[in-house]
Backbone as a chain_set.jsonl record, in Angstrom:
{"seq": "XXXXXXXXXXXXXXXXXXXXXXXXXXXXXXXXXXXXXXXXXXXXXXXXXXXXXXXXXXXXXXXXXXXXXXXXXXXXXXXXXXXXXXXXXXXXXXXXXXXXXXXXXXXXXXXXXXXXXXXXXXXXXXXXXXXXXXXXXXXXXXXXXXXXXXXXXXXXXXXXXXXXXXXXXXXXXXXXXXXXXXXXXXXXXXXXXX", "coords": {"N": [[21.858, 15.736, -7.193], [20.293, 16.421, -4.158], [16.931, 17.283, -3.685], [14.858, 17.43, -1.768], [13.518, 16.026, 1.314], [11.509, 13.448, 0.58], [9.713, 11.489, 1.658], [8.952, 9.688, 4.692], [8.918, 6.37, 5.383], [6.78, 4.131, 7.01], [6.328, 1.004, 8.381], [3.396, -0.841, 8.845], [1.153, -3.153, 10.417], [-1.548, -3.03, 9.881], [-3.503, -0.891, 8.021], [-5.868, 0.557, 8.678], [-5.888, 0.523, 11.507], [-3.511, 1.933, 11.938], [-4.238, 4.424, 10.997], [-5.744, 5.406, 13.048], [-3.92, 6.58, 14.812], [-2.17, 8.245, 13.12], [-3.91, 9.811, 11.505], [-6.394, 10.326, 12.927], [-5.557, 10.93, 15.669], [-3.077, 12.378, 15.452], [-3.615, 14.147, 13.397], [-2.933, 14.331, 10.681], [-3.761, 14.376, 7.175], [-5.287, 11.957, 5.084], [-4.115, 11.456, 1.948], [-4.203, 9.661, -0.305], [-4.487, 6.158, -1.181], [-2.406, 3.634, -2.429], [-2.151, 0.617, -4.243], [0.523, -1.377, -4.588], [1.55, -3.637, -6.505], [3.952, -4.915, -7.481], [5.729, -4.448, -5.422], [4.453, -5.578, -3.394], [2.801, -4.254, -1.464], [0.389, -2.168, 0.218], [0.02, 1.273, 0.143], [-0.399, 4.076, 2.112], [-0.725, 7.506, 1.775], [0.241, 10.324, 3.519], [0.293, 13.599, 3.619], [2.708, 15.883, 4.928], [3.518, 18.881, 5.33], [5.974, 19.702, 2.969], [6.636, 17.137, 2.566], [5.897, 13.585, 2.907], [4.314, 11.206, 5.05], [4.518, 7.838, 4.628], [2.574, 5.083, 4.939], [3.199, 1.727, 5.055], [1.777, -1.304, 4.249], [2.236, -4.688, 4.219], [1.163, -6.993, 1.671], [1.531, -9.595, 1.147], [2.935, -12.584, 2.557], [5.588, -13.104, 2.081], [7.071, -11.0, 1.073], [9.65, -8.437, 0.919], [9.015, -6.297, 2.622], [7.146, -7.517, 4.308], [8.763, -9.433, 5.529], [10.534, -7.737, 6.867], [8.741, -6.56, 8.687], [7.995, -8.848, 10.158], [10.457, -9.509, 11.316], [11.392, -7.156, 12.641], [9.194, -5.792, 13.552], [6.517, -3.271, 13.653], [7.256, 0.053, 12.457], [9.671, 2.644, 11.561], [10.69, 2.312, 8.254], [12.116, 3.277, 5.96], [13.847, 6.234, 4.72], [13.238, 8.698, 2.302], [14.687, 10.482, -0.363], [14.135, 13.06, -2.7], [15.642, 13.393, -5.834], [17.403, 15.201, -8.414], [18.494, 13.89, -10.675], [18.436, 10.624, -10.896], [19.985, 8.547, -11.983], [22.496, 9.725, -12.268], [22.997, 10.29, -9.571], [23.127, 7.68, -8.497], [25.365, 6.698, -9.874], [27.376, 8.391, -8.865], [27.332, 7.651, -6.129], [28.022, 4.934, -6.318], [30.602, 5.134, -7.355], [31.871, 6.081, -5.129], [32.0, 3.871, -3.577], [29.724, 3.091, -2.23], [27.312, 0.811, -1.073], [24.792, -0.381, -3.057], [21.376, -1.26, -3.275], [19.778, -1.24, -5.505], [21.246, -0.94, -8.525], [20.453, 0.178, -10.829], [17.743, 2.358, -11.609], [14.338, 1.56, -10.681], [10.782, 1.37, -11.319], [8.607, 2.985, -9.167], [5.943, 3.797, -6.813], [3.398, 5.711, -8.303], [4.809, 6.007, -10.672], [7.358, 6.976, -10.375], [10.938, 7.076, -10.696], [12.926, 4.94, -8.854], [15.377, 3.963, -6.377], [17.246, 2.006, -4.043], [19.497, 2.421, -1.29], [21.83, 0.463, 0.397], [21.515, -0.332, 3.869], [23.943, -0.96, 5.139], [25.788, 0.803, 4.221], [24.96, 3.236, 5.149], [24.921, 3.717, 7.827], [23.012, 2.127, 9.008], [20.465, 2.869, 8.148], [17.865, 2.424, 5.878], [17.843, 3.845, 2.764], [16.059, 5.574, 0.316], [16.116, 6.766, -3.003], [14.533, 8.995, -5.256], [13.236, 10.007, -8.437], [11.166, 12.249, -10.099], [8.992, 11.516, -12.859], [7.85, 12.062, -16.24], [5.747, 10.401, -16.775], [4.367, 10.046, -14.445], [1.738, 10.983, -13.72], [0.095, 9.414, -15.361], [0.676, 6.813, -14.387], [-0.314, 7.09, -11.771], [-3.044, 7.372, -12.313], [-3.579, 4.834, -13.461], [-3.0, 3.237, -11.25], [-5.022, 4.058, -9.495], [-7.225, 3.13, -10.952], [-6.793, 0.34, -10.788], [-7.053, 0.028, -8.023], [-9.741, 0.786, -7.686], [-10.93, -1.349, -9.04], [-10.155, -3.526, -7.389], [-11.534, -2.839, -5.052], [-14.154, -2.957, -5.99], [-14.31, -5.701, -6.649], [-13.941, -6.735, -4.094], [-16.252, -5.804, -2.837], [-18.183, -7.355, -4.114], [-17.509, -9.908, -3.195], [-17.873, -9.575, -0.419], [-20.596, -8.951, -0.445], [-21.717, -11.348, -1.425], [-20.985, -13.066, 0.657], [-22.376, -11.859, 2.753], [-25.092, -12.187, 1.906], [-25.174, -14.948, 1.866], [-24.884, -15.464, 4.579], [-27.241, -14.213, 5.562], [-29.167, -15.774, 4.237], [-28.617, -18.151, 5.533], [-29.494, -17.534, 8.123], [-32.173, -17.082, 7.611], [-33.165, -19.402, 6.344], [-31.99, -21.452, 7.727], [-29.101, -23.442, 8.539], [-28.793, -25.837, 6.986], [-30.286, -25.491, 4.591], [-29.102, -23.137, 3.58], [-26.632, -24.026, 2.868], [-27.106, -25.373, 0.617], [-28.309, -27.853, 0.814], [-31.022, -28.297, 0.767], [-33.565, -27.51, -1.52], [-34.956, -24.349, -2.278], [-36.421, -21.076, -1.814], [-34.338, -18.193, -1.988], [-33.173, -15.572, 0.133], [-33.452, -12.146, -0.595], [-32.451, -8.672, -0.902], [-34.831, -7.323, -1.27], [-36.672, -8.992, 0.009], [-36.25, -8.399, 2.646], [-37.163, -5.882, 3.149], [-39.752, -3.59, 4.244], [-41.974, -3.697, 2.544], [-41.583, -6.046, 1.253]], "CA": [[21.616, 16.714, -6.153], [19.077, 16.178, -3.387], [16.007, 18.405, -3.706], [14.109, 17.495, -0.509], [13.063, 14.758, 1.864], [10.219, 13.139, -0.026], [8.83, 10.84, 2.625], [9.442, 8.72, 5.664], [8.028, 5.212, 5.276], [6.55, 3.426, 8.265], [5.636, -0.266, 8.167], [2.31, -1.101, 9.785], [0.465, -4.406, 10.111], [-2.935, -2.754, 9.491], [-3.642, 0.536, 7.687], [-6.964, 1.178, 9.432], [-5.431, 0.76, 12.882], [-2.49, 2.984, 11.903], [-4.922, 5.701, 10.783], [-6.211, 5.909, 14.343], [-2.908, 7.51, 15.329], [-1.634, 9.217, 12.166], [-4.955, 10.717, 11.013], [-7.335, 10.743, 13.974], [-4.903, 11.538, 16.833], [-2.048, 13.354, 15.084], [-4.254, 15.174, 12.57], [-2.54, 14.351, 9.272], [-4.851, 14.006, 6.278], [-4.999, 10.886, 4.131], [-4.186, 11.929, 0.567], [-4.705, 8.545, -1.093], [-3.876, 4.854, -0.944], [-2.04, 2.938, -3.664], [-1.815, -0.799, -4.186], [1.744, -1.52, -5.387], [1.637, -5.083, -6.664], [5.317, -5.427, -7.634], [6.418, -4.344, -4.136], [3.586, -6.322, -2.475], [2.37, -3.393, -0.366], [-0.569, -1.08, 0.08], [0.69, 2.454, 0.677], [-1.241, 5.228, 2.432], [0.064, 8.732, 1.699], [-0.221, 11.346, 4.459], [1.15, 14.774, 3.468], [3.167, 16.621, 6.116], [4.308, 19.957, 4.72], [6.432, 19.356, 1.625], [6.98, 15.717, 2.582], [4.807, 12.676, 3.25], [4.491, 9.973, 5.8], [3.938, 6.748, 3.857], [2.326, 3.893, 5.732], [3.343, 0.545, 4.204], [1.201, -2.536, 4.778], [2.511, -5.793, 3.299], [-0.028, -7.716, 1.218], [1.898, -11.0, 1.077], [3.731, -13.017, 3.706], [6.983, -13.353, 1.722], [7.719, -9.814, 0.489], [10.681, -7.818, 1.743], [8.376, -5.493, 3.67], [6.559, -8.46, 5.266], [9.873, -10.016, 6.297], [10.988, -6.671, 7.762], [7.739, -6.448, 9.747], [8.104, -10.041, 11.0], [11.729, -9.499, 12.032], [11.607, -5.967, 13.465], [7.939, -5.217, 14.021], [6.141, -2.006, 13.024], [8.132, 1.198, 12.696], [10.273, 3.303, 10.398], [11.303, 1.402, 7.288], [13.152, 4.0, 5.208], [13.695, 7.655, 4.437], [13.371, 8.879, 0.854], [15.08, 11.797, -0.86], [13.925, 13.358, -4.113], [16.863, 13.858, -6.494], [17.175, 15.72, -9.771], [18.876, 12.887, -11.674], [18.71, 9.433, -10.104], [21.095, 7.785, -12.579], [23.723, 10.437, -11.896], [23.185, 10.091, -8.129], [23.578, 6.306, -8.285], [26.742, 6.585, -10.381], [28.244, 9.067, -7.905], [27.409, 6.817, -4.933], [28.759, 3.711, -6.659], [32.013, 5.521, -7.483], [32.392, 6.281, -3.765], [32.009, 2.588, -2.895], [28.492, 2.923, -1.457], [26.605, -0.402, -1.466], [23.452, -0.088, -3.56], [20.456, -2.381, -3.477], [19.436, -1.114, -6.928], [22.26, -0.194, -9.272], [19.673, 0.888, -11.844], [16.427, 2.706, -11.058], [13.127, 0.831, -11.051], [9.604, 2.24, -11.242], [7.904, 2.86, -7.885], [4.593, 4.343, -6.758], [3.157, 6.899, -9.1], [5.659, 6.074, -11.851], [8.655, 7.574, -10.064], [12.136, 6.242, -10.755], [13.408, 4.777, -7.486], [16.476, 3.043, -6.086], [17.547, 1.951, -2.615], [20.885, 2.329, -0.831], [21.867, -0.535, 1.459], [21.785, 0.222, 5.208], [25.334, -1.176, 5.537], [26.573, 1.974, 3.812], [24.327, 4.479, 5.61], [24.817, 3.722, 9.285], [21.861, 1.35, 9.455], [19.197, 3.425, 7.665], [17.53, 2.16, 4.486], [17.617, 5.13, 2.097], [15.509, 5.514, -1.035], [16.212, 7.954, -3.853], [13.559, 8.956, -6.341], [13.178, 11.095, -9.412], [9.873, 12.351, -10.768], [9.01, 11.261, -14.299], [6.717, 12.631, -16.972], [4.672, 9.408, -16.78], [3.828, 9.857, -13.1], [0.282, 11.169, -13.648], [-0.517, 8.24, -15.985], [0.806, 5.713, -13.438], [-1.249, 7.319, -10.666], [-4.376, 7.043, -12.836], [-3.654, 3.375, -13.565], [-3.041, 2.703, -9.894], [-6.371, 4.307, -8.982], [-8.134, 2.207, -11.641], [-6.599, -0.989, -10.201], [-7.633, 0.063, -6.685], [-11.197, 0.758, -7.854], [-11.285, -2.715, -9.42], [-10.022, -4.359, -6.189], [-12.637, -2.504, -4.151], [-15.358, -3.494, -6.617], [-14.28, -7.148, -6.457], [-14.138, -6.975, -2.672], [-17.669, -5.588, -2.523], [-18.921, -8.522, -4.585], [-17.227, -11.012, -2.275], [-18.56, -9.285, 0.842], [-22.041, -9.049, -0.668], [-22.058, -12.769, -1.499], [-20.874, -13.616, 2.012], [-23.481, -11.308, 3.531], [-26.351, -12.834, 1.533], [-25.08, -16.325, 2.341], [-25.159, -15.401, 6.013], [-28.673, -13.911, 5.73], [-29.908, -16.974, 3.838], [-28.441, -19.118, 6.613], [-30.387, -17.146, 9.215], [-33.567, -17.142, 7.155], [-33.553, -20.77, 6.0], [-31.292, -22.433, 8.555], [-27.819, -23.797, 7.946], [-28.856, -26.897, 5.974], [-30.737, -24.947, 3.311], [-28.18, -22.137, 3.05], [-25.49, -24.736, 2.302], [-27.532, -26.016, -0.616], [-28.781, -29.213, 1.036], [-32.436, -28.346, 0.403], [-33.89, -26.462, -2.474], [-35.927, -23.402, -1.745], [-36.192, -19.681, -2.185], [-33.266, -17.482, -1.31], [-33.511, -14.238, 0.606], [-32.82, -11.025, -1.298], [-32.635, -7.404, -0.221], [-36.254, -6.997, -1.363], [-37.373, -9.777, 1.016], [-36.01, -7.852, 3.975], [-37.76, -4.549, 3.292], [-41.094, -3.58, 4.827], [-42.985, -4.048, 1.566], [-41.125, -7.259, 0.574]], "C": [[20.287, 16.415, -5.464], [18.225, 17.447, -3.371], [15.266, 18.555, -2.374], [13.95, 16.095, 0.056], [11.671, 14.529, 1.296], [9.254, 12.558, 0.989], [9.624, 10.003, 3.615], [8.42, 7.586, 5.634], [7.993, 4.453, 6.589], [5.779, 2.15, 7.95], [4.597, -0.45, 9.267], [1.653, -2.434, 9.429], [-0.957, -4.192, 9.588], [-3.091, -1.256, 9.232], [-4.732, 1.217, 8.5], [-6.554, 1.481, 10.871], [-4.404, 1.884, 12.93], [-3.127, 4.359, 11.731], [-5.446, 6.28, 12.092], [-5.211, 6.894, 14.936], [-2.606, 8.615, 14.336], [-2.667, 10.242, 11.7], [-5.803, 11.246, 12.17], [-6.644, 11.481, 15.124], [-3.943, 12.655, 16.436], [-2.591, 14.466, 14.188], [-3.761, 15.282, 11.142], [-3.739, 13.933, 8.43], [-4.389, 12.893, 5.353], [-5.188, 11.438, 2.729], [-4.791, 10.856, -0.324], [-3.979, 7.273, -0.681], [-3.588, 4.228, -2.297], [-1.725, 1.493, -3.348], [-0.628, -0.986, -5.126], [2.067, -3.01, -5.47], [3.075, -5.583, -6.7], [6.149, -5.288, -6.365], [5.621, -5.022, -3.019], [3.205, -5.514, -1.234], [1.169, -2.55, -0.781], [0.076, 0.101, 0.784], [-0.341, 3.564, 0.889], [-0.349, 6.458, 2.491], [-0.565, 9.803, 2.584], [0.707, 12.553, 4.345], [1.453, 15.439, 4.803], [4.087, 17.724, 5.61], [4.68, 19.581, 3.298], [6.824, 17.885, 1.502], [5.739, 14.904, 2.9], [5.268, 11.696, 4.307], [3.817, 8.925, 4.922], [3.796, 5.551, 4.785], [2.323, 2.696, 4.791], [2.734, -0.66, 4.903], [1.503, -3.655, 3.786], [1.23, -6.53, 2.926], [0.272, -9.192, 0.958], [2.762, -11.316, 2.291], [5.23, -13.074, 3.383], [7.697, -12.159, 1.085], [8.792, -9.282, 1.436], [10.093, -7.016, 2.891], [7.761, -6.406, 4.73], [7.648, -9.08, 6.143], [10.433, -8.998, 7.294], [10.047, -6.554, 8.953], [7.833, -7.639, 10.708], [9.355, -9.997, 11.874], [11.827, -8.358, 13.044], [10.341, -5.358, 14.039], [7.634, -3.903, 13.317], [7.152, -0.906, 13.35], [8.701, 1.751, 11.411], [10.995, 2.274, 9.527], [12.418, 2.091, 6.511], [12.833, 5.486, 5.131], [13.995, 7.833, 2.949], [13.7, 10.322, 0.519], [14.723, 11.925, -2.333], [15.231, 13.912, -4.672], [16.523, 14.351, -7.89], [17.419, 14.663, -10.827], [19.307, 11.632, -10.935], [19.873, 8.626, -10.664], [22.434, 8.414, -12.215], [24.022, 10.243, -10.398], [23.705, 8.684, -7.836], [25.019, 6.108, -8.75], [27.731, 7.223, -9.404], [28.429, 8.228, -6.64], [28.233, 5.551, -5.182], [30.252, 4.006, -6.763], [32.668, 5.733, -6.12], [32.382, 4.988, -2.943], [30.797, 2.338, -2.021], [27.752, 1.692, -1.989], [25.164, -0.053, -1.833], [22.622, -1.362, -3.612], [20.046, -2.416, -4.937], [20.518, -0.308, -7.623], [21.643, 0.588, -10.421], [18.314, 1.215, -11.243], [15.337, 1.745, -11.537], [11.97, 1.817, -10.944], [8.859, 1.941, -9.954], [6.51, 3.443, -7.963], [4.502, 5.594, -7.618], [4.049, 7.045, -10.314], [7.003, 6.73, -11.621], [9.765, 6.573, -10.341], [12.684, 6.166, -9.339], [14.604, 3.843, -7.428], [16.772, 3.125, -4.596], [19.047, 1.798, -2.372], [20.883, 1.39, 0.374], [22.21, 0.103, 2.808], [23.226, 0.015, 5.687], [26.211, 0.032, 5.2], [26.053, 3.287, 4.386], [24.229, 4.582, 7.126], [23.559, 3.053, 9.791], [20.516, 1.84, 8.978], [19.004, 3.034, 6.199], [17.16, 3.495, 3.851], [17.115, 4.86, 0.681], [15.782, 6.842, -1.728], [15.105, 7.854, -4.894], [13.65, 10.199, -7.199], [11.793, 11.079, -10.041], [10.041, 12.076, -12.251], [7.784, 11.898, -14.94], [5.51, 11.697, -16.946], [3.952, 9.293, -15.442], [2.31, 10.004, -13.049], [-0.448, 9.98, -14.28], [-0.481, 7.053, -15.024], [-0.16, 5.869, -12.276], [-2.671, 6.977, -11.096], [-4.58, 5.544, -12.952], [-3.758, 2.733, -12.195], [-4.428, 2.893, -9.287], [-7.386, 3.382, -9.639], [-8.017, 0.797, -11.068], [-7.221, -1.048, -8.808], [-9.159, 0.025, -6.757], [-11.675, -0.651, -8.182], [-11.224, -3.634, -8.2], [-11.167, -4.107, -5.225], [-13.939, -3.08, -4.688], [-15.428, -5.007, -6.427], [-14.533, -7.494, -4.996], [-15.586, -6.813, -2.27], [-18.502, -6.792, -2.941], [-18.731, -9.705, -3.636], [-17.965, -10.795, -0.963], [-20.072, -9.404, 0.688], [-22.473, -10.507, -0.724], [-21.999, -13.406, -0.115], [-22.037, -13.136, 2.881], [-24.773, -12.031, 3.211], [-26.338, -14.313, 1.895], [-25.41, -16.414, 3.821], [-26.653, -15.171, 6.265], [-29.518, -15.117, 5.347], [-29.793, -18.053, 4.911], [-29.336, -18.816, 7.788], [-31.847, -17.382, 8.847], [-34.035, -18.578, 6.958], [-32.959, -21.818, 6.926], [-30.045, -22.911, 7.828], [-27.904, -24.854, 6.861], [-29.258, -26.347, 4.621], [-29.752, -23.951, 2.733], [-26.941, -22.784, 2.458], [-25.876, -25.533, 1.068], [-28.059, -27.426, -0.421], [-30.261, -29.37, 0.725], [-32.676, -27.253, -0.619], [-34.943, -25.559, -1.859], [-35.558, -22.003, -2.158], [-35.041, -19.102, -1.38], [-33.744, -16.095, -0.923], [-32.767, -13.217, -0.245], [-33.053, -9.767, -0.482], [-34.097, -7.012, -0.196], [-37.047, -7.728, -0.282], [-37.28, -9.156, 2.403], [-36.581, -6.457, 4.178], [-39.189, -4.678, 3.788], [-42.162, -4.046, 3.83], [-42.645, -5.356, 0.835], [-41.769, -8.489, 0.981]], "O": [[19.277, 16.183, -6.127], [18.718, 18.539, -3.085], [15.066, 19.673, -1.9], [14.211, 15.103, -0.624], [10.763, 15.332, 1.513], [8.139, 13.048, 1.167], [10.789, 9.667, 3.401], [7.224, 7.802, 5.83], [9.025, 4.171, 7.197], [4.714, 2.194, 7.334], [4.871, -0.245, 10.449], [1.605, -2.802, 8.255], [-1.512, -5.069, 8.927], [-2.839, -0.443, 10.121], [-4.542, 2.34, 8.965], [-6.837, 2.561, 11.391], [-4.418, 2.699, 13.853], [-2.618, 5.349, 12.256], [-5.579, 7.496, 12.231], [-5.599, 7.92, 15.495], [-2.761, 9.794, 14.655], [-2.337, 11.414, 11.52], [-5.917, 12.456, 12.367], [-7.099, 12.554, 15.518], [-3.982, 13.745, 17.006], [-2.09, 15.59, 14.214], [-4.124, 16.228, 10.443], [-4.626, 13.224, 8.907], [-3.246, 12.884, 4.894], [-6.291, 11.843, 2.359], [-5.776, 11.105, -1.019], [-2.997, 7.305, 0.06], [-4.418, 4.281, -3.204], [-1.115, 1.18, -2.326], [-0.756, -0.778, -6.332], [2.764, -3.562, -4.617], [3.402, -6.564, -6.033], [7.181, -5.947, -6.24], [6.041, -5.043, -1.862], [3.272, -6.009, -0.109], [0.963, -2.259, -1.96], [0.614, -0.039, 1.882], [-1.062, 3.943, -0.034], [0.671, 6.454, 3.18], [-1.736, 10.148, 2.429], [1.8, 12.539, 4.911], [0.597, 15.547, 5.681], [5.295, 17.522, 5.478], [3.821, 19.188, 2.508], [7.291, 17.447, 0.451], [4.663, 15.455, 3.133], [6.456, 11.401, 4.436], [2.668, 9.103, 4.516], [4.778, 5.067, 5.347], [1.541, 2.649, 3.842], [3.128, -1.0, 6.019], [1.076, -3.587, 2.634], [0.325, -6.679, 3.747], [-0.623, -9.954, 0.592], [3.257, -10.413, 2.965], [6.057, -13.091, 4.295], [8.821, -12.304, 0.605], [8.827, -9.641, 2.612], [10.611, -7.05, 4.007], [7.841, -6.108, 5.922], [7.47, -9.231, 7.352], [10.767, -9.349, 8.426], [10.495, -6.461, 10.096], [7.76, -7.465, 11.925], [9.318, -10.401, 13.036], [12.287, -8.559, 14.168], [10.407, -4.499, 14.919], [8.412, -3.464, 12.471], [7.813, -0.939, 14.387], [8.279, 1.385, 10.315], [11.799, 1.478, 10.012], [13.528, 1.568, 6.409], [11.723, 5.929, 5.428], [14.897, 7.193, 2.408], [13.088, 11.257, 1.035], [14.976, 11.014, -3.123], [15.853, 14.786, -4.069], [15.504, 13.977, -8.472], [16.643, 14.542, -11.774], [20.416, 11.574, -10.404], [20.667, 8.077, -9.9], [23.39, 7.709, -11.892], [25.177, 10.054, -10.015], [24.615, 8.513, -7.026], [25.8, 5.425, -8.088], [28.798, 6.666, -9.145], [29.544, 8.104, -6.134], [29.044, 5.156, -4.345], [31.075, 3.212, -6.307], [33.881, 5.579, -5.979], [32.713, 5.001, -1.757], [30.831, 1.462, -1.157], [27.579, 1.541, -3.198], [24.418, 0.498, -1.024], [23.134, -2.425, -3.962], [19.972, -3.485, -5.543], [20.688, 0.878, -7.341], [22.235, 1.542, -10.926], [17.786, 0.434, -10.451], [15.404, 1.197, -12.637], [12.156, 2.961, -10.529], [8.519, 0.791, -9.675], [5.948, 3.574, -9.051], [5.415, 6.42, -7.648], [4.055, 8.105, -10.94], [7.721, 7.013, -12.58], [9.559, 5.364, -10.234], [12.886, 7.193, -8.69], [14.814, 3.03, -8.329], [16.578, 4.164, -3.966], [19.76, 1.145, -3.133], [20.038, 1.507, 1.261], [23.082, 0.968, 2.888], [23.686, 0.75, 6.561], [27.25, 0.248, 5.823], [26.637, 4.342, 4.139], [23.524, 5.448, 7.646], [23.083, 3.369, 10.881], [19.495, 1.274, 9.371], [19.88, 3.283, 5.37], [16.273, 4.195, 4.337], [17.666, 4.036, -0.048], [15.69, 7.906, -1.117], [14.777, 6.763, -5.359], [14.072, 11.27, -6.763], [11.304, 10.031, -10.465], [11.087, 12.36, -12.834], [6.81, 12.228, -14.264], [4.373, 12.151, -17.081], [3.011, 8.509, -15.321], [1.651, 9.205, -12.382], [-1.502, 9.577, -13.787], [-1.485, 6.36, -14.858], [-0.765, 4.89, -11.837], [-3.421, 6.363, -10.337], [-5.637, 5.032, -12.584], [-4.522, 1.787, -12.004], [-4.95, 1.987, -8.637], [-8.304, 2.898, -8.977], [-9.031, 0.123, -10.88], [-7.842, -2.047, -8.445], [-9.8, -0.684, -5.982], [-12.7, -1.099, -7.668], [-12.134, -4.436, -7.988], [-11.713, -5.045, -4.645], [-14.738, -3.628, -3.93], [-16.483, -5.54, -6.082], [-15.259, -8.441, -4.696], [-16.101, -7.583, -1.46], [-19.413, -7.206, -2.224], [-19.686, -10.414, -3.317], [-18.606, -11.71, -0.447], [-20.752, -9.901, 1.585], [-23.489, -10.87, -0.132], [-22.87, -14.2, 0.242], [-22.609, -13.91, 3.648], [-25.488, -12.452, 4.121], [-27.388, -14.878, 2.201], [-26.119, -17.318, 4.261], [-27.257, -15.858, 7.089], [-30.476, -15.452, 6.044], [-30.751, -18.782, 5.17], [-29.887, -19.732, 8.398], [-32.648, -17.825, 9.671], [-35.147, -18.939, 7.345], [-33.393, -22.97, 6.905], [-29.96, -22.788, 6.606], [-27.152, -24.781, 5.89], [-28.648, -26.688, 3.608], [-29.572, -23.908, 1.517], [-26.26, -22.173, 1.634], [-25.062, -26.286, 0.533], [-28.243, -28.142, -1.405], [-30.711, -30.481, 0.444], [-32.05, -26.194, -0.572], [-35.726, -25.987, -1.01], [-34.518, -21.77, -2.773], [-34.811, -19.484, -0.233], [-34.614, -15.52, -1.576], [-31.595, -13.403, -0.574], [-33.772, -9.793, 0.517], [-34.566, -6.432, 0.783], [-37.985, -7.168, 0.285], [-38.154, -9.375, 3.241], [-36.488, -5.908, 5.276], [-39.767, -5.764, 3.752], [-43.131, -4.703, 4.211], [-43.346, -5.733, -0.104], [-41.445, -9.557, 0.462]]}, "num_chains": 1, "name": "protein.A"}
């Protein structure tokens, strides 16, 4: 039995650019962002009443979402319904001859059980079904921990690039590339008392 429309997923090439419309212009609030490694997407969740708009940004060139974006461009990817019992729903659909992408549920964002129905059986619309699980809060916590780690790693990379750039300005390109030995610039060197 369908309980509600859970979300409408929209593929975007860039989450920050998409936020200009969905958050800044339209006024939806960003709830959170999840990195979903096994689906190769970053997902931004924007609540809209009892449902969400989910912005999907592919993180690889060869994922299904990336291929969809390359073929069709940005736009609506799928609609998702929350169901009480996903296994029962899939069995009922299969018995009616509906073509399923997933005959058994998999685990999606937040630990939900999910499965997709092929657009050939739905009039051209990719449909997702999901069922909440007891593990959802644990999965969300793990997802947030992974995101924190990615951000932390990214900061280190950006910081190293920044200091490399500053050293290049301070010492010239030859020294910043390690061709001459010499002192390196630090944050302390750039302050008034440094």
